[in-house]
C-alpha positions, 0 to 999 in steps of 0.5 A: 776021608782026606779032602781039603777044599780050596778058596771059598769051597764047602764040602757038604753032605745032603740030609733029608730030615727036617731040621728046624720047626722054626723054618717052614718051607712051603711044599711047593718050594721044597724041591728048590731048597735042601738041607746039608751038613758041612763036612769041610771048608776052604780057607776063605770060608774059615777066615770069614767065620760064618760057616763051620764044620758040622753046621746045618745049612740051607742051600738052593737046589742048583749050584752044587758039584757032585763028587764021590769020595771013598764010594760015598756021594757028596757035594761042593758049593761056593760059600756065597751060594749058601742061603742060611745056617740053621740054628 
């Protein structure tokens, strides 16, 4: 895959597995939040240094744009819409 996000855009791959036992989200809120792995970042994101490739992030259910690359579905999100980095 050759994909280079611009500005503050982050290319992510949603993941279904629970990542951390430290952060527990009530079942009633689980549909509102998702985990994802960062695959590529734009230059503004790189400059800010808060998010790196392969980070696991927590993002809201809304605010993403779906894209298909090499037959696989991914999402794009603005850096400001990312809620947290799961460590």
